[in-house]
C-alpha positions as CSV (number, residue, x, y, z in Angstrom):
1,M,12.3,-19.8,10.0
2,T,12.3,-18.3,6.4
3,D,10.6,-14.9,5.6
4,A,7.9,-16.9,3.8
5,E,7.0,-18.5,7.1
6,I,6.6,-15.2,9.0
7,P,3.1,-14.0,9.2
8,G,2.4,-10.9,7.1
9,L,5.3,-11.1,4.7
10,S,3.4,-12.7,1.9
11,G,6.4,-14.8,0.8
12,V,8.8,-12.0,0.1
13,E,12.4,-12.9,0.6
14,S,14.8,-10.1,0.6
15,G,15.1,-6.9,2.9
16,A,14.3,-4.9,-0.1
17,E,11.2,-6.8,-0.8
18,R,10.2,-6.7,2.9
19,A,10.6,-3.0,3.0
20,A,8.4,-2.6,-0.2
21,E,5.7,-4.8,1.2
22,E,5.6,-2.7,4.4
23,A,5.5,0.6,2.4
24,V,2.7,-0.6,0.1
25,A,0.8,-2.1,3.2
26,A,1.0,1.3,4.8
27,V,-0.5,3.0,1.8
28,V,-3.3,0.2,1.6
29,R,-4.1,0.7,5.3
30,W,-4.3,4.6,4.7
31,Y,-6.8,4.1,1.9
32,E,-8.8,1.5,3.9
33,E,-9.1,3.8,6.9
34,R,-10.0,6.9,4.8
35,L,-12.6,4.9,2.7
36,A,-14.3,3.6,5.8
37,A,-14.4,7.0,7.4
38,E,-15.8,8.7,4.2
39,R,-18.4,6.0,3.7
40,D,-19.4,6.3,7.3
41,S,-19.5,10.2,7.2
42,S,-22.9,12.0,7.2
43,A,-22.2,13.3,3.7
44,P,-19.8,11.0,1.8
45,D,-18.1,12.5,-1.2
46,P,-18.6,10.1,-4.1
47,A,-15.6,11.7,-5.9
48,R,-13.3,11.2,-3.0
49,I,-14.4,7.7,-2.5
50,A,-13.8,6.9,-6.2
51,E,-10.4,8.4,-6.0
52,W,-9.4,6.5,-3.0
53,K,-10.9,3.3,-4.2
54,A,-8.9,3.6,-7.4
55,G,-5.7,4.2,-5.3
56,H,-6.4,1.4,-3.0
57,E,-7.0,-1.0,-5.9
58,A,-3.7,0.2,-7.5
59,A,-1.8,-0.4,-4.3
60,L,-3.3,-3.9,-3.9
61,S,-2.1,-4.7,-7.5
62,D,1.3,-3.4,-6.8
63,R,1.5,-5.4,-3.6
64,A,0.6,-8.6,-5.7
65,Q,3.4,-7.8,-8.0
66,L,5.9,-7.8,-5.2
67,A,6.0,-11.7,-5.4
68,T,8.0,-11.4,-8.7
69,A,9.9,-8.1,-8.0
70,D,13.8,-8.3,-7.9
71,P,15.5,-6.3,-5.1
72,E,16.0,-3.2,-7.5
73,E,12.3,-3.2,-8.4
74,A,11.4,-3.6,-4.8
75,A,13.6,-0.6,-3.8
76,G,11.9,1.5,-6.4
77,I,8.4,0.5,-5.1
78,T,9.6,1.4,-1.5
79,V,10.7,4.9,-2.6
80,A,7.4,5.5,-4.5
81,Y,5.2,4.3,-1.8
82,T,7.0,6.1,1.0
83,A,6.5,9.2,-1.1
84,L,2.9,8.5,-1.8
85,L,2.2,8.0,1.8
86,K,3.8,11.2,2.8
87,E,1.8,13.1,0.1
88,L,-1.5,11.4,1.2
89,K,-0.9,12.4,4.8
90,E,-0.1,15.9,3.8
91,R,-3.3,16.3,1.9
92,T,-5.6,15.2,4.6
């Protein structure tokens, strides 16, 4: 079975690309969870929603770019998104 046949890997092939996919997916999930909670709150903050929506869209765009990323680019994405997730978690 190739990586492309494994559910959830979006066709990425190398270990570096798989790690990048997982890092970006973790950030996407963080934004989705926070957006849902904020929208469901009794007093949603429009600025926070806009900020998180923009971050979510950027992460989705970066995830789409992984299909053409080489291992070096993927490694950079992994580092950036791992750091971003840590920062997001510390802010909330």
